[in-house]
C-alpha positions in Angstrom: -6.8 8.0 2.5 -8.6 5.0 1.1 -7.0 1.7 1.9 -8.1 -1.3 -0.2 -6.7 -4.9 -0.1 -7.5 -7.3 -2.8 -6.9 -11.0 -2.1 -4.5 -12.7 0.3 -1.5 -12.4 -1.9 -1.0 -8.7 -2.6 2.5 -8.1 -3.9 2.7 -4.3 -4.4 1.8 -1.1 -2.6 0.8 2.1 -4.3 0.9 5.3 -2.4 0.3 8.9 -3.0 3.3 11.1 -2.2 3.1 14.7 -1.1 3.0 15.9 -4.7 0.0 13.6 -5.5 2.1 11.4 -7.7 1.5 7.6 -7.5 4.4 5.6 -6.3 4.6 1.8 -6.6 6.9 -0.6 -4.7 7.0 -4.1 -3.3 4.7 -4.8 -0.3 5.8 -8.0 1.4 3.5 -9.7 3.6 5.6 -8.9 6.5 5.1 -5.1 5.9 1.3 -5.4 5.3 0.5 -4.3 8.8 3.0 -1.4 8.6 1.4 0.0 5.4 -2.1 -0.5 6.8 -1.1 1.5 10.0 0.4 4.3 8.0 -3.0 4.6 6.3 -2.0 6.1 3.0 -1.2 2.9 1.2 -3.1 0.8 -1.2 -1.9 -2.9 -1.1 -3.1 -5.3 -3.8 
């Protein structure tokens, strides 16, 4: 999946779930590396 990070102060993560729907939830800086490691998140 494509990962893209816009700016140093991203506040949300959008992720595609198994049924291809788009989910959005808070993406604290402390979780940034976790989302990036999972590889299916778009933080912005």
